[in-house]
C-alpha positions as CSV (number, residue, x, y, z in Angstrom):
1,X,-16.8,-6.3,0.0
2,X,-13.6,-4.5,-0.7
3,X,-10.0,-5.6,-0.2
4,X,-6.8,-6.3,-2.1
5,X,-5.8,-9.2,-4.5
6,X,-9.4,-10.3,-4.7
7,X,-9.6,-10.9,-8.5
8,X,-8.4,-14.6,-8.1
9,X,-10.7,-15.4,-5.2
10,X,-11.7,-19.1,-5.1
11,X,-14.2,-19.0,-2.2
12,X,-16.1,-16.8,0.1
13,X,-17.4,-18.4,3.3
14,X,-19.3,-17.1,6.3
15,X,-18.2,-18.6,9.6
16,X,-19.4,-18.2,13.2
17,X,-17.1,-20.7,14.9
18,X,-19.7,-23.4,14.8
19,X,-21.0,-23.2,11.2
20,X,-19.5,-22.4,7.9
21,X,-21.7,-21.4,4.9
22,X,-20.3,-21.0,1.4
23,X,-21.6,-17.8,-0.4
24,X,-22.1,-17.3,-4.1
25,X,-19.9,-14.6,-5.3
26,X,-18.6,-12.6,-8.4
27,X,-15.2,-11.0,-8.7
28,X,-15.8,-7.4,-9.7
29,X,-12.2,-6.2,-9.7
30,X,-8.9,-6.8,-7.9
31,X,-10.3,-4.9,-5.0
32,X,-14.1,-5.8,-4.9
33,X,-16.2,-9.0,-4.6
34,X,-19.9,-9.1,-4.8
35,X,-21.2,-11.9,-2.5
36,X,-24.8,-13.3,-1.8
37,X,-25.3,-14.1,1.8
38,X,-26.4,-17.7,2.1
39,X,-29.4,-18.7,4.3
40,X,-27.8,-18.8,7.8
41,X,-29.2,-18.3,11.4
42,X,-29.1,-14.8,12.8
43,X,-25.8,-13.9,14.3
44,X,-22.4,-12.4,13.6
45,X,-20.3,-14.1,10.9
46,X,-16.7,-13.7,9.9
47,X,-16.4,-13.2,6.1
48,X,-13.5,-15.5,5.0
49,X,-12.1,-15.1,1.4
50,X,-9.8,-17.6,-0.1
51,X,-7.3,-16.4,-2.7
52,X,-4.2,-18.2,-4.3
53,X,-2.3,-16.6,-1.4
54,X,-4.5,-18.4,1.2
55,X,-7.3,-17.3,3.7
56,X,-6.6,-14.4,6.0
57,X,-8.1,-15.4,9.3
58,X,-6.2,-12.9,11.5
59,X,-8.8,-10.0,11.2
60,X,-11.6,-10.9,8.7
61,X,-14.5,-8.5,8.3
62,X,-17.7,-9.5,10.0
63,X,-21.3,-9.4,9.0
64,X,-24.3,-9.2,11.2
65,X,-27.2,-11.3,10.0
66,X,-30.5,-10.3,11.5
């Protein structure tokens, strides 16, 4: 996943409005995170990344799990 100010990320969570599942992740650089998708039901999930600046929920990227 790519973005900005990700080096100090504290959490990566997949959410679909009903369920939130934390993902295991590694900070690769200030602009990249490598996350492992947890076992979740098929569907579309928002990818929420929490950093010291907070969690941007206005337009998070989405992930389709088959």
